[in-house]
C-alpha positions as protocol buffer text, in pm:
chain_id: "A"
residue {
  index: 1
  type: MET
  ca { x: -6386 y: -3046 z: -9178 }
}
residue {
  index: 2
  type: ASP
  ca { x: -6071 y: -2880 z: -9053 }
}
residue {
  index: 3
  type: ALA
  ca { x: -6132 y: -2933 z: -8683 }
}
residue {
  index: 4
  type: CYS
  ca { x: -5954 y: -3212 z: -8511 }
}
residue {
  index: 5
  type: SER
  ca { x: -5951 y: -3344 z: -8158 }
}
residue {
  index: 6
  type: LEU
  ca { x: -5579 y: -3275 z: -8137 }
}
residue {
  index: 7
  type: TYR
  ca { x: -5618 y: -2906 z: -8222 }
}
residue {
  index: 8
  type: PRO
  ca { x: -5859 y: -2655 z: -8063 }
}
residue {
  index: 9
  type: PRO
  ca { x: -6109 y: -2479 z: -8283 }
}
residue {
  index: 10
  type: ASN
  ca { x: -5944 y: -2140 z: -8238 }
}
residue {
  index: 11
  type: ASN
  ca { x: -5598 y: -2260 z: -8309 }
}
residue {
  index: 12
  type: CYS
  ca { x: -5562 y: -2005 z: -8577 }
}
residue {
  index: 13
  type: SER
  ca { x: -5604 y: -1718 z: -8328 }
}
residue {
  index: 14
  type: PHE
  ca { x: -5292 y: -1811 z: -8139 }
}
residue {
  index: 15
  type: SER
  ca { x: -5004 y: -1691 z: -8342 }
}
residue {
  index: 16
  type: ASP
  ca { x: -4642 y: -1628 z: -8259 }
}
residue {
  index: 17
  type: GLU
  ca { x: -4705 y: -1254 z: -8273 }
}
residue {
  index: 18
  type: VAL
  ca { x: -4958 y: -1269 z: -7986 }
}
residue {
  index: 19
  type: ILE
  ca { x: -4743 y: -1487 z: -7769 }
}
residue {
  index: 20
  type: ARG
  ca { x: -4439 y: -1274 z: -7832 }
}
residue {
  index: 21
  type: ASN
  ca { x: -4606 y: -950 z: -7710 }
}
residue {
  index: 22
  type: VAL
  ca { x: -4703 y: -1090 z: -7368 }
}
residue {
  index: 23
  type: ILE
  ca { x: -4487 y: -947 z: -7089 }
}
residue {
  index: 24
  type: GLN
  ca { x: -4384 y: -1190 z: -6823 }
}
residue {
  index: 25
  type: ARG
  ca { x: -4470 y: -1093 z: -6463 }
}
residue {
  index: 26
  type: THR
  ca { x: -4188 y: -1013 z: -6223 }
}
residue {
  index: 27
  type: ASN
  ca { x: -4176 y: -1011 z: -5843 }
}
residue {
  index: 28
  type: PRO
  ca { x: -4162 y: -672 z: -5665 }
}
residue {
  index: 29
  type: THR
  ca { x: -3819 y: -558 z: -5560 }
}
residue {
  index: 30
  type: ASN
  ca { x: -3924 y: -529 z: -5194 }
}
residue {
  index: 31
  type: MET
  ca { x: -4076 y: -876 z: -5188 }
}
residue {
  index: 32
  type: SER
  ca { x: -3887 y: -1139 z: -5004 }
}
residue {
  index: 33
  type: TYR
  ca { x: -3943 y: -1503 z: -5080 }
}
residue {
  index: 34
  type: ILE
  ca { x: -4078 y: -1704 z: -4794 }
}
residue {
  index: 35
  type: VAL
  ca { x: -4013 y: -2072 z: -4777 }
}
residue {
  index: 36
  type: GLN
  ca { x: -4316 y: -2246 z: -4647 }
}
residue {
  index: 37
  type: ASP
  ca { x: -4468 y: -2583 z: -4636 }
}
residue {
  index: 38
  type: GLU
  ca { x: -4717 y: -2599 z: -4921 }
}
residue {
  index: 39
  type: SER
  ca { x: -4874 y: -2903 z: -4772 }
}
residue {
  index: 40
  type: ASP
  ca { x: -4995 y: -2700 z: -4468 }
}
residue {
  index: 41
  type: PRO
  ca { x: -5277 y: -2460 z: -4575 }
}
residue {
  index: 42
  type: ALA
  ca { x: -5291 y: -2286 z: -4236 }
}
residue {
  index: 43
  type: SER
  ca { x: -4920 y: -2207 z: -4249 }
}
residue {
  index: 44
  type: THR
  ca { x: -4957 y: -2072 z: -4603 }
}
residue {
  index: 45
  type: PHE
  ca { x: -5241 y: -1838 z: -4499 }
}
residue {
  index: 46
  type: THR
  ca { x: -5057 y: -1713 z: -4190 }
}
residue {
  index: 47
  type: GLN
  ca { x: -4735 y: -1633 z: -4371 }
}
residue {
  index: 48
  type: SER
  ca { x: -4923 y: -1457 z: -4650 }
}
residue {
  index: 49
  type: SER
  ca { x: -5114 y: -1244 z: -4400 }
}
residue {
  index: 50
  type: LYS
  ca { x: -4793 y: -1142 z: -4224 }
}
residue {
  index: 51
  type: TYR
  ca { x: -4632 y: -1044 z: -4551 }
}
residue {
  index: 52
  type: ILE
  ca { x: -4932 y: -838 z: -4669 }
}
residue {
  index: 53
  type: SER
  ca { x: -4963 y: -657 z: -4331 }
}
residue {
  index: 54
  type: ARG
  ca { x: -4591 y: -576 z: -4310 }
}
residue {
  index: 55
  type: ALA
  ca { x: -4572 y: -457 z: -4669 }
}
residue {
  index: 56
  type: SER
  ca { x: -4884 y: -239 z: -4645 }
}
residue {
  index: 57
  type: THR
  ca { x: -4767 y: -85 z: -4316 }
}
residue {
  index: 58
  type: LYS
  ca { x: -4431 y: 3 z: -4463 }
}
residue {
  index: 59
  type: ARG
  ca { x: -4596 y: 163 z: -4765 }
}
residue {
  index: 60
  type: THR
  ca { x: -4834 y: 361 z: -4539 }
}
residue {
  index: 61
  type: PHE
  ca { x: -4557 y: 501 z: -4320 }
}
residue {
  index: 62
  type: ARG
  ca { x: -4349 y: 586 z: -4621 }
}
residue {
  index: 63
  type: SER
  ca { x: -4635 y: 761 z: -4800 }
}
residue {
  index: 64
  type: THR
  ca { x: -4737 y: 956 z: -4481 }
}
residue {
  index: 65
  type: ALA
  ca { x: -4384 y: 1079 z: -4432 }
}
residue {
  index: 66
  type: ASP
  ca { x: -4375 y: 1192 z: -4792 }
}
residue {
  index: 67
  type: ILE
  ca { x: -4710 y: 1375 z: -4762 }
}
residue {
  index: 68
  type: LEU
  ca { x: -4645 y: 1564 z: -4434 }
}
residue {
  index: 69
  type: PRO
  ca { x: -4472 y: 1900 z: -4470 }
}
residue {
  index: 70
  type: SER
  ca { x: -4127 y: 1947 z: -4332 }
}
residue {
  index: 71
  type: SER
  ca { x: -4253 y: 2178 z: -4053 }
}
residue {
  index: 72
  type: ARG
  ca { x: -4466 y: 1895 z: -3910 }
}
residue {
  index: 73
  type: LYS
  ca { x: -4180 y: 1657 z: -3880 }
}
residue {
  index: 74
  type: ARG
  ca { x: -4046 y: 1604 z: -3530 }
}
residue {
  index: 75
  type: ARG
  ca { x: -3740 y: 1803 z: -3454 }
}
residue {
  index: 76
  type: LYS
  ca { x: -3516 y: 1812 z: -3154 }
}
residue {
  index: 77
  type: VAL
  ca { x: -3604 y: 2082 z: -2894 }
}
residue {
  index: 78
  type: THR
  ca { x: -3310 y: 2260 z: -2743 }
}
residue {
  index: 79
  type: PRO
  ca { x: -3285 y: 2327 z: -2368 }
}
residue {
  index: 80
  type: GLU
  ca { x: -3300 y: 2701 z: -2436 }
}
residue {
  index: 81
  type: GLU
  ca { x: -3635 y: 2665 z: -2611 }
}
residue {
  index: 82
  type: LEU
  ca { x: -3768 y: 2449 z: -2328 }
}
residue {
  index: 83
  type: LEU
  ca { x: -3668 y: 2720 z: -2080 }
}
residue {
  index: 84
  type: ARG
  ca { x: -3839 y: 2985 z: -2290 }
}
residue {
  index: 85
  type: ARG
  ca { x: -4158 y: 2778 z: -2303 }
}
residue {
  index: 86
  type: LYS
  ca { x: -4150 y: 2730 z: -1927 }
}
residue {
  index: 87
  type: ILE
  ca { x: -4101 y: 3103 z: -1866 }
}
residue {
  index: 88
  type: ARG
  ca { x: -4381 y: 3188 z: -2109 }
}
residue {
  index: 89
  type: ARG
  ca { x: -4616 y: 2941 z: -1938 }
}
residue {
  index: 90
  type: ARG
  ca { x: -4535 y: 3089 z: -1597 }
}
residue {
  index: 91
  type: GLU
  ca { x: -4600 y: 3439 z: -1727 }
}
residue {
  index: 92
  type: VAL
  ca { x: -4939 y: 3337 z: -1865 }
}
residue {
  index: 93
  type: CYS
  ca { x: -5031 y: 3176 z: -1532 }
}
residue {
  index: 94
  type: ARG
  ca { x: -4918 y: 3485 z: -1342 }
}
residue {
  index: 95
  type: VAL
  ca { x: -5127 y: 3714 z: -1562 }
}
residue {
  index: 96
  type: ASN
  ca { x: -5434 y: 3493 z: -1523 }
}
residue {
  index: 97
  type: GLN
  ca { x: -5389 y: 3476 z: -1146 }
}
residue {
  index: 98
  type: GLN
  ca { x: -5345 y: 3853 z: -1124 }
}
residue {
  index: 99
  type: ARG
  ca { x: -5661 y: 3906 z: -1329 }
}
residue {
  index: 100
  type: TYR
  ca { x: -5852 y: 3670 z: -1098 }
}
residue {
  index: 101
  type: MET
  ca { x: -5725 y: 3845 z: -784 }
}
residue {
  index: 102
  type: ASN
  ca { x: -5820 y: 4186 z: -924 }
}
residue {
  index: 103
  type: LYS
  ca { x: -6169 y: 4058 z: -995 }
}
residue {
  index: 104
  type: GLN
  ca { x: -6202 y: 3921 z: -640 }
}
residue {
  index: 105
  type: ARG
  ca { x: -6082 y: 4249 z: -488 }
}
residue {
  index: 106
  type: GLN
  ca { x: -6332 y: 4441 z: -699 }
}
residue {
  index: 107
  type: LEU
  ca { x: -6612 y: 4210 z: -588 }
}
residue {
  index: 108
  type: LEU
  ca { x: -6512 y: 4261 z: -224 }
}
residue {
  index: 109
  type: ALA
  ca { x: -6503 y: 4639 z: -266 }
}
residue {
  index: 110
  type: ASP
  ca { x: -6846 y: 4636 z: -431 }
}
residue {
  index: 111
  type: LEU
  ca { x: -6981 y: 4421 z: -148 }
}
residue {
  index: 112
  type: GLU
  ca { x: -6848 y: 4662 z: 116 }
}
residue {
  index: 113
  type: ASP
  ca { x: -7005 y: 4956 z: -69 }
}
residue {
  index: 114
  type: ASP
  ca { x: -7337 y: 4772 z: -82 }
}
residue {
  index: 115
  type: ILE
  ca { x: -7316 y: 4699 z: 293 }
}
residue {
  index: 116
  type: CYS
  ca { x: -7252 y: 5068 z: 369 }
}
residue {
  index: 117
  type: LYS
  ca { x: -7547 y: 5169 z: 153 }
}
residue {
  index: 118
  type: LEU
  ca { x: -7769 y: 4913 z: 326 }
}
residue {
  index: 119
  type: GLN
  ca { x: -7663 y: 5040 z: 668 }
}
residue {
  index: 120
  type: GLU
  ca { x: -7748 y: 5396 z: 565 }
}
residue {
  index: 121
  type: ASP
  ca { x: -8082 y: 5279 z: 431 }
}
residue {
  index: 122
  type: ILE
  ca { x: -8151 y: 5095 z: 759 }
}
residue {
  index: 123
  type: LYS
  ca { x: -8079 y: 5409 z: 961 }
}
residue {
  index: 124
  type: GLY
  ca { x: -8308 y: 5611 z: 737 }
}
residue {
  index: 125
  type: LEU
  ca { x: -8587 y: 5353 z: 767 }
}
residue {
  index: 126
  type: GLU
  ca { x: -8545 y: 5337 z: 1145 }
}
residue {
  index: 127
  type: LEU
  ca { x: -8574 y: 5713 z: 1160 }
}
residue {
  index: 128
  type: GLN
  ca { x: -8890 y: 5702 z: 948 }
}
residue {
  index: 129
  type: HIS
  ca { x: -9025 y: 5425 z: 1170 }
}
residue {
  index: 130
  type: HIS
  ca { x: -8964 y: 5630 z: 1486 }
}
residue {
  index: 131
  type: SER
  ca { x: -9114 y: 5937 z: 1325 }
}
residue {
  index: 132
  type: VAL
  ca { x: -9430 y: 5743 z: 1243 }
}
residue {
  index: 133
  type: THR
  ca { x: -9467 y: 5539 z: 1563 }
}
residue {
  index: 134
  type: VAL
  ca { x: -9343 y: 5797 z: 1814 }
}
residue {
  index: 135
  type: GLY
  ca { x: -9571 y: 6093 z: 1810 }
}
residue {
  index: 136
  type: ILE
  ca { x: -9611 y: 6384 z: 2048 }
}
residue {
  index: 137
  type: PRO
  ca { x: -9972 y: 6371 z: 2168 }
}
residue {
  index: 138
  type: THR
  ca { x: -10172 y: 6691 z: 2131 }
}
residue {
  index: 139
  type: GLN
  ca { x: -10373 y: 6623 z: 2445 }
}
residue {
  index: 140
  type: GLN
  ca { x: -10125 y: 6479 z: 2695 }
}
residue {
  index: 141
  type: THR
  ca { x: -10196 y: 6253 z: 2989 }
}
residue {
  index: 142
  type: VAL
  ca { x: -9958 y: 6066 z: 3213 }
}
residue {
  index: 143
  type: TRP
  ca { x: -10061 y: 5743 z: 3041 }
}
residue {
  index: 144
  type: SER
  ca { x: -9993 y: 5869 z: 2688 }
}
residue {
  index: 145
  type: VAL
  ca { x: -9659 y: 6023 z: 2790 }
}
residue {
  index: 146
  type: ALA
  ca { x: -9548 y: 5697 z: 2959 }
}
residue {
  index: 147
  type: ALA
  ca { x: -9646 y: 5492 z: 2653 }
}
residue {
  index: 148
  type: GLU
  ca { x: -9448 y: 5719 z: 2417 }
}
residue {
  index: 149
  type: TYR
  ca { x: -9156 y: 5730 z: 2661 }
}
residue {
  index: 150
  type: PHE
  ca { x: -9113 y: 5351 z: 2661 }
}
residue {
  index: 151
  type: ARG
  ca { x: -9169 y: 5332 z: 2287 }
}
residue {
  index: 152
  type: LEU
  ca { x: -8891 y: 5581 z: 2226 }
}
residue {
  index: 153
  type: PHE
  ca { x: -8636 y: 5435 z: 2471 }
}
residue {
  index: 154
  type: ARG
  ca { x: -8722 y: 5062 z: 2462 }
}
residue {
  index: 155
  type: HIS
  ca { x: -8389 y: 4985 z: 2288 }
}
residue {
  index: 156
  type: GLY
  ca { x: -8192 y: 5243 z: 2483 }
}
residue {
  index: 157
  type: PHE
  ca { x: -8054 y: 5543 z: 2302 }
}
residue {
  index: 158
  type: ARG
  ca { x: -7709 y: 5449 z: 2177 }
}
residue {
  index: 159
  type: SER
  ca { x: -7556 y: 5680 z: 1913 }
}
residue {
  index: 160
  type: PRO
  ca { x: -7889 y: 5782 z: 1756 }
}
residue {
  index: 161
  type: PRO
  ca { x: -7908 y: 5970 z: 1424 }
}
residue {
  index: 162
  type: GLU
  ca { x: -7906 y: 6347 z: 1452 }
}
residue {
  index: 163
  type: ALA
  ca { x: -8269 y: 6380 z: 1345 }
}
residue {
  index: 164
  type: LEU
  ca { x: -8386 y: 6118 z: 1598 }
}
residue {
  index: 165
  type: ASP
  ca { x: -8179 y: 6285 z: 1870 }
}
residue {
  index: 166
  type: ALA
  ca { x: -8353 y: 6619 z: 1801 }
}
residue {
  index: 167
  type: PHE
  ca { x: -8692 y: 6448 z: 1790 }
}
residue {
  index: 168
  type: ALA
  ca { x: -8638 y: 6276 z: 2129 }
}
residue {
  index: 169
  type: LEU
  ca { x: -8527 y: 6601 z: 2292 }
}
residue {
  index: 170
  type: LYS
  ca { x: -8834 y: 6779 z: 2153 }
}
residue {
  index: 171
  type: PHE
  ca { x: -9057 y: 6505 z: 2294 }
}
residue {
  index: 172
  type: LEU
  ca { x: -8904 y: 6537 z: 2643 }
}
residue {
  index: 173
  type: MET
  ca { x: -8927 y: 6916 z: 2638 }
}
residue {
  index: 174
  type: VAL
  ca { x: -9293 y: 6910 z: 2533 }
}
residue {
  index: 175
  type: SER
  ca { x: -9412 y: 6630 z: 2763 }
}
residue {
  index: 176
  type: MET
  ca { x: -9204 y: 6710 z: 3074 }
}
residue {
  index: 177
  type: ALA
  ca { x: -9148 y: 7012 z: 3293 }
}
residue {
  index: 178
  type: PRO
  ca { x: -8835 y: 7225 z: 3240 }
}
residue {
  index: 179
  type: ASP
  ca { x: -8713 y: 7120 z: 3585 }
}
residue {
  index: 180
  type: VAL
  ca { x: -8807 y: 6755 z: 3558 }
}
residue {
  index: 181
  type: THR
  ca { x: -8578 y: 6541 z: 3772 }
}
residue {
  index: 182
  type: ASN
  ca { x: -8470 y: 6181 z: 3811 }
}
residue {
  index: 183
  type: GLY
  ca { x: -8371 y: 6239 z: 4172 }
}
residue {
  index: 184
  type: PHE
  ca { x: -8016 y: 6352 z: 4092 }
}
residue {
  index: 185
  type: GLU
  ca { x: -8028 y: 6581 z: 3788 }
}
residue {
  index: 186
  type: CYS
  ca { x: -8282 y: 6819 z: 3641 }
}
residue {
  index: 187
  type: GLY
  ca { x: -8396 y: 6903 z: 3291 }
}
residue {
  index: 188
  type: PRO
  ca { x: -8496 y: 6714 z: 2975 }
}
residue {
  index: 189
  type: GLN
  ca { x: -8136 y: 6738 z: 2845 }
}
residue {
  index: 190
  type: ALA
  ca { x: -8010 y: 6557 z: 3157 }
}
residue {
  index: 191
  type: LEU
  ca { x: -8264 y: 6275 z: 3112 }
}
residue {
  index: 192
  type: LEU
  ca { x: -8164 y: 6231 z: 2747 }
}
residue {
  index: 193
  type: ARG
  ca { x: -7792 y: 6239 z: 2832 }
}
residue {
  index: 194
  type: ASN
  ca { x: -7842 y: 5973 z: 3100 }
}
residue {
  index: 195
  type: TRP
  ca { x: -8013 y: 5743 z: 2850 }
}
residue {
  index: 196
  type: LYS
  ca { x: -7722 y: 5784 z: 2609 }
}
residue {
  index: 197
  type: LEU
  ca { x: -7465 y: 5706 z: 2879 }
}
residue {
  index: 198
  type: PHE
  ca { x: -7659 y: 5405 z: 3002 }
}
residue {
  index: 199
  type: SER
  ca { x: -7685 y: 5267 z: 2648 }
}
residue {
  index: 200
  type: LEU
  ca { x: -7310 y: 5320 z: 2589 }
}
residue {
  index: 201
  type: CYS
  ca { x: -7226 y: 5139 z: 2912 }
}
residue {
  index: 202
  type: PHE
  ca { x: -7438 y: 4828 z: 2847 }
}
residue {
  index: 203
  type: GLU
  ca { x: -7488 y: 4626 z: 2530 }
}
residue {
  index: 204
  type: ASP
  ca { x: -7817 y: 4503 z: 2383 }
}
residue {
  index: 205
  type: VAL
  ca { x: -8042 y: 4718 z: 2599 }
}
residue {
  index: 206
  type: TYR
  ca { x: -8409 y: 4626 z: 2573 }
}
residue {
  index: 207
  type: VAL
  ca { x: -8682 y: 4753 z: 2806 }
}
residue {
  index: 208
  type: GLN
  ca { x: -9013 y: 4570 z: 2813 }
}
residue {
  index: 209
  type: VAL
  ca { x: -9313 y: 4704 z: 3004 }
}
residue {
  index: 210
  type: GLY
  ca { x: -9500 y: 4452 z: 3214 }
}
residue {
  index: 211
  type: ARG
  ca { x: -9792 y: 4655 z: 3345 }
}
residue {
  index: 212
  type: LEU
  ca { x: -9898 y: 5014 z: 3415 }
}
residue {
  index: 213
  type: GLU
  ca { x: -10084 y: 5111 z: 3731 }
}
residue {
  index: 214
  type: THR
  ca { x: -10158 y: 5423 z: 3930 }
}
residue {
  index: 215
  type: GLY
  ca { x: -9932 y: 5504 z: 4222 }
}
residue {
  index: 216
  type: ALA
  ca { x: -10004 y: 5603 z: 4582 }
}
residue {
  index: 217
  type: LEU
  ca { x: -10005 y: 5972 z: 4489 }
}
residue {
  index: 218
  type: PHE
  ca { x: -10282 y: 6114 z: 4277 }
}
residue {
  index: 219
  type: ASP
  ca { x: -10201 y: 6133 z: 3904 }
}
residue {
  index: 220
  type: SER
  ca { x: -9881 y: 5929 z: 3942 }
}
residue {
  index: 221
  type: LEU
  ca { x: -9808 y: 5621 z: 3733 }
}
residue {
  index: 222
  type: ILE
  ca { x: -9584 y: 5321 z: 3805 }
}
residue {
  index: 223
  type: ALA
  ca { x: -9466 y: 5088 z: 3529 }
}
residue {
  index: 224
  type: SER
  ca { x: -9313 y: 4749 z: 3604 }
}
residue {
  index: 225
  type: THR
  ca { x: -9030 y: 4673 z: 3359 }
}
residue {
  index: 226
  type: THR
  ca { x: -8805 y: 4390 z: 3250 }
}
residue {
  index: 227
  type: THR
  ca { x: -8470 y: 4518 z: 3122 }
}
residue {
  index: 228
  type: SER
  ca { x: -8228 y: 4298 z: 2931 }
}
residue {
  index: 229
  type: ILE
  ca { x: -7862 y: 4400 z: 2923 }
}
residue {
  index: 230
  type: THR
  ca { x: -7528 y: 4243 z: 2833 }
}
residue {
  index: 231
  type: ILE
  ca { x: -7210 y: 4297 z: 3035 }
}
residue {
  index: 232
  type: SER
  ca { x: -6933 y: 4405 z: 2798 }
}
residue {
  index: 233
  type: SER
  ca { x: -6571 y: 4508 z: 2849 }
}
residue {
  index: 234
  type: ASN
  ca { x: -6690 y: 4869 z: 2839 }
}
residue {
  index: 235
  type: THR
  ca { x: -6928 y: 4789 z: 3126 }
}
residue {
  index: 236
  type: LEU
  ca { x: -6643 y: 4652 z: 3334 }
}
residue {
  index: 237
  type: ARG
  ca { x: -6431 y: 4962 z: 3271 }
}
residue {
  index: 238
  type: GLN
  ca { x: -6707 y: 5212 z: 3352 }
}
residue {
  index: 239
  type: ALA
  ca { x: -6908 y: 5035 z: 3622 }
}
residue {
  index: 240
  type: PHE
  ca { x: -6665 y: 4786 z: 3781 }
}
residue {
  index: 241
  type: PRO
  ca { x: -6313 y: 4929 z: 3741 }
}
residue {
  index: 242
  type: HIS
  ca { x: -6216 y: 4805 z: 4088 }
}
residue {
  index: 243
  type: LEU
  ca { x: -6229 y: 4445 z: 3964 }
}
residue {
  index: 244
  type: ASN
  ca { x: -5905 y: 4512 z: 3775 }
}
residue {
  index: 245
  type: SER
  ca { x: -5571 y: 4487 z: 3954 }
}
residue {
  index: 246
  type: ASP
  ca { x: -5477 y: 4845 z: 3859 }
}
residue {
  index: 247
  type: GLY
  ca { x: -5801 y: 4979 z: 4011 }
}
residue {
  index: 248
  type: HIS
  ca { x: -5878 y: 5181 z: 3695 }
}
residue {
  index: 249
  type: GLY
  ca { x: -6051 y: 4928 z: 3473 }
}
residue {
  index: 250
  type: GLY
  ca { x: -5734 y: 4807 z: 3303 }
}
residue {
  index: 251
  type: VAL
  ca { x: -5625 y: 5149 z: 3181 }
}
residue {
  index: 252
  type: ARG
  ca { x: -5280 y: 5092 z: 3328 }
}
residue {
  index: 253
  type: GLY
  ca { x: -5250 y: 4737 z: 3201 }
}
residue {
  index: 254
  type: GLY
  ca { x: -5377 y: 4543 z: 3500 }
}
residue {
  index: 255
  type: ALA
  ca { x: -5544 y: 4202 z: 3505 }
}
residue {
  index: 256
  type: TRP
  ca { x: -5911 y: 4131 z: 3569 }
}
residue {
  index: 257
  type: CYS
  ca { x: -6009 y: 3920 z: 3869 }
}
residue {
  index: 258
  type: PRO
  ca { x: -6210 y: 3595 z: 3828 }
}
residue {
  index: 259
  type: LEU
  ca { x: -6534 y: 3774 z: 3920 }
}
residue {
  index: 260
  type: ALA
  ca { x: -6492 y: 4016 z: 3628 }
}
residue {
  index: 261
  type: VAL
  ca { x: -6405 y: 3731 z: 3394 }
}
residue {
  index: 262
  type: LYS
  ca { x: -6724 y: 3556 z: 3498 }
}
residue {
  index: 263
  type: LEU
  ca { x: -6927 y: 3874 z: 3439 }
}
residue {
  index: 264
  type: LEU
  ca { x: -6787 y: 3946 z: 3093 }
}
residue {
  index: 265
  type: GLY
  ca { x: -7029 y: 3863 z: 2814 }
}
residue {
  index: 266
  type: ARG
  ca { x: -7315 y: 3767 z: 3048 }
}
residue {
  index: 267
  type: HIS
  ca { x: -7672 y: 3851 z: 2951 }
}
residue {
  index: 268
  type: LEU
  ca { x: -7874 y: 3970 z: 3250 }
}
residue {
  index: 269
  type: VAL
  ca { x: -8251 y: 4005 z: 3280 }
}
residue {
  index: 270
  type: VAL
  ca { x: -8327 y: 4269 z: 3540 }
}
residue {
  index: 271
  type: GLN
  ca { x: -8665 y: 4343 z: 3696 }
}
residue {
  index: 272
  type: GLY
  ca { x: -8742 y: 4705 z: 3779 }
}
residue {
  index: 273
  type: SER
  ca { x: -8989 y: 4990 z: 3779 }
}
residue {
  index: 274
  type: VAL
  ca { x: -9028 y: 5344 z: 3647 }
}
residue {
  index: 275
  type: SER
  ca { x: -9250 y: 5600 z: 3821 }
}
residue {
  index: 276
  type: PHE
  ca { x: -9394 y: 5913 z: 3658 }
}
residue {
  index: 277
  type: ASP
  ca { x: -9520 y: 6203 z: 3871 }
}
residue {
  index: 278
  type: TRP
  ca { x: -9775 y: 6418 z: 3690 }
}
residue {
  index: 279
  type: ASP
  ca { x: -9851 y: 6787 z: 3737 }
}
residue {
  index: 280
  type: THR
  ca { x: -10217 y: 6858 z: 3665 }
}
residue {
  index: 281
  type: GLN
  ca { x: -10158 y: 7233 z: 3646 }
}
residue {
  index: 282
  type: THR
  ca { x: -9913 y: 7214 z: 3353 }
}
residue {
  index: 283
  type: ASP
  ca { x: -10011 y: 6868 z: 3220 }
}
residue {
  index: 284
  type: ARG
  ca { x: -9651 y: 6760 z: 3226 }
}
residue {
  index: 285
  type: VAL
  ca { x: -9431 y: 6505 z: 3402 }
}
residue {
  index: 286
  type: VAL
  ca { x: -9227 y: 6658 z: 3684 }
}
residue {
  index: 287
  type: LYS
  ca { x: -9035 y: 6351 z: 3803 }
}
residue {
  index: 288
  type: VAL
  ca { x: -8914 y: 6025 z: 3646 }
}
residue {
  index: 289
  type: VAL
  ca { x: -8746 y: 5772 z: 3877 }
}
residue {
  index: 290
  type: THR
  ca { x: -8604 y: 5442 z: 3750 }
}
residue {
  index: 291
  type: LEU
  ca { x: -8515 y: 5155 z: 3986 }
}
residue {
  index: 292
  type: LEU
  ca { x: -8350 y: 4825 z: 3886 }
}
residue {
  index: 293
  type: ASP
  ca { x: -8291 y: 4507 z: 4087 }
}
residue {
  index: 294
  type: LEU
  ca { x: -7937 y: 4402 z: 3994 }
}
residue {
  index: 295
  type: VAL
  ca { x: -7883 y: 4191 z: 4304 }
}
residue {
  index: 296
  type: THR
  ca { x: -8111 y: 3903 z: 4200 }
}
residue {
  index: 297
  type: PRO
  ca { x: -7948 y: 3823 z: 3860 }
}
residue {
  index: 298
  type: MET
  ca { x: -7600 y: 3873 z: 4011 }
}
residue {
  index: 299
  type: LEU
  ca { x: -7687 y: 3627 z: 4288 }
}
residue {
  index: 300
  type: ARG
  ca { x: -7803 y: 3373 z: 4031 }
}
residue {
  index: 301
  type: LEU
  ca { x: -7475 y: 3420 z: 3843 }
}
residue {
  index: 302
  type: PHE
  ca { x: -7230 y: 3398 z: 4134 }
}
residue {
  index: 303
  type: GLY
  ca { x: -7436 y: 3188 z: 4376 }
}
residue {
  index: 304
  type: SER
  ca { x: -7290 y: 3371 z: 4675 }
}
residue {
  index: 305
  type: LEU
  ca { x: -7389 y: 3694 z: 4850 }
}
residue {
  index: 306
  type: GLU
  ca { x: -7025 y: 3742 z: 4943 }
}
residue {
  index: 307
  type: ASP
  ca { x: -6922 y: 3756 z: 4578 }
}
residue {
  index: 308
  type: VAL
  ca { x: -7211 y: 3990 z: 4497 }
}
residue {
  index: 309
  type: SER
  ca { x: -7101 y: 4217 z: 4781 }
}
residue {
  index: 310
  type: ARG
  ca { x: -6743 y: 4221 z: 4648 }
}
residue {
  index: 311
  type: VAL
  ca { x: -6869 y: 4314 z: 4301 }
}
residue {
  index: 312
  type: PHE
  ca { x: -7068 y: 4616 z: 4430 }
}
residue {
  index: 313
  type: GLU
  ca { x: -6827 y: 4711 z: 4710 }
}
residue {
  index: 314
  type: ARG
  ca { x: -6641 y: 4986 z: 4524 }
}
residue {
  index: 315
  type: ALA
  ca { x: -6838 y: 4980 z: 4201 }
}
residue {
  index: 316
  type: LEU
  ca { x: -6960 y: 5288 z: 4018 }
}
residue {
  index: 317
  type: ILE
  ca { x: -7305 y: 5133 z: 3995 }
}
residue {
  index: 318
  type: THR
  ca { x: -7550 y: 5075 z: 4277 }
}
residue {
  index: 319
  type: PRO
  ca { x: -7762 y: 4762 z: 4324 }
}
residue {
  index: 320
  type: GLU
  ca { x: -8059 y: 4981 z: 4223 }
}
residue {
  index: 321
  type: GLY
  ca { x: -7904 y: 5047 z: 3883 }
}
residue {
  index: 322
  type: ARG
  ca { x: -7774 y: 5401 z: 3929 }
}
residue {
  index: 323
  type: VAL
  ca { x: -7437 y: 5436 z: 3758 }
}
residue {
  index: 324
  type: TYR
  ca { x: -7204 y: 5717 z: 3859 }
}
residue {
  index: 325
  type: GLY
  ca { x: -6942 y: 5857 z: 3628 }
}
residue {
  index: 326
  type: ALA
  ca { x: -6699 y: 6142 z: 3669 }
}
residue {
  index: 327
  type: GLU
  ca { x: -6966 y: 6410 z: 3636 }
}
residue {
  index: 328
  type: HIS
  ca { x: -7269 y: 6205 z: 3536 }
}
residue {
  index: 329
  type: CYS
  ca { x: -7511 y: 5974 z: 3702 }
}
residue {
  index: 330
  type: PHE
  ca { x: -7748 y: 5773 z: 3489 }
}
residue {
  index: 331
  type: VAL
  ca { x: -8007 y: 5505 z: 3537 }
}
C-alpha cells in the first residue's frame, strides 16, 4: 500500500508544473493599506466599510463622467449669455401678457355686444307686451278708456320706442275728443307731450290706481292714484332752479342750497287723483285733469312748513303737481 499518513492520497496530483502556473494575487493600485487593530472586530468592520464605500463612490463618479457626453458637462455661462436669457424670458412674458390682455378685451367687447342685443330684445318684447295688453276697445266707455289710459301710462312715457309712441297717440286720438283738454292745453298731442315731459323731469315714475268711482257730474269718472317719483338732478334744474345760487339751476356754475341737497335722490310717494269727463254724444273723453298732493311728502321730508314754502316759492312746479316749462305745462 503506497498511502502513508505523512503523505496525502492525491500527492501525485500536485506537481511542480501546477504550482508554477498559479498567479499570485496583487493589491489594486488605488488601494491604500489601512493599519487597524486586528484584535477589535468592530474596528475592522468599520474601516472595511469605509474603504468599500469610498472606492465604489469614486468608481461611480468616474464612470458617470466618462459616460456623459461632452455637451452635458457643466460649462461656465458668460454674462452676455445670462443677459440674453433674461431678455428672452422677458420677451416671452410680454408676449404671454399681451395675448392675455387681448383675450380679456375681446371678452369685454363680446359682453358689451351681448348687452346691446339684450337691450334691443327687451325693447322689442316691451313693445309686444304693450301691443297685447293695451288695446283700443271697439265699444268705448269711460271705464274702459280710463283702464287703458292707466295701463299705458303707469310707468310714465319716457323715451318710448317709435312704434309705441305711434300706438299711444292713436289710442288718445281714438278714445278722446280732438279738443280734449287738461285745463291748460288742448289736443291728444298735447296730452302725450305732457306725459313725455313729466317722465323726463322725474325718475322712476310709477302710477298705481287705488279706486275708480263716478264723479258729481253724470258720466264722469274719478280715479284715486298713488304716484311714486324720484327727485333727480334733472328735476332740480327743471322744477326747482331757484334753489341754486345762480337762479338758473346751476347752468352758470352756481351752488345748490341745503334744501336742494336734501331733495336730491329722494323717493316720494304722492297721493293724487285723475278725473275723466265723458261726452255721451261722441263716446269720447273731453277733459282729463290730474292733481297731485306734493305738500304732504315734502312736509314729511323737511319737517317744516317754512322750508316747504321756500321750496315752492319760485319753483316751476305747483303743489298740485303742475310743472311749467318755457312753453310747456305738464302734469
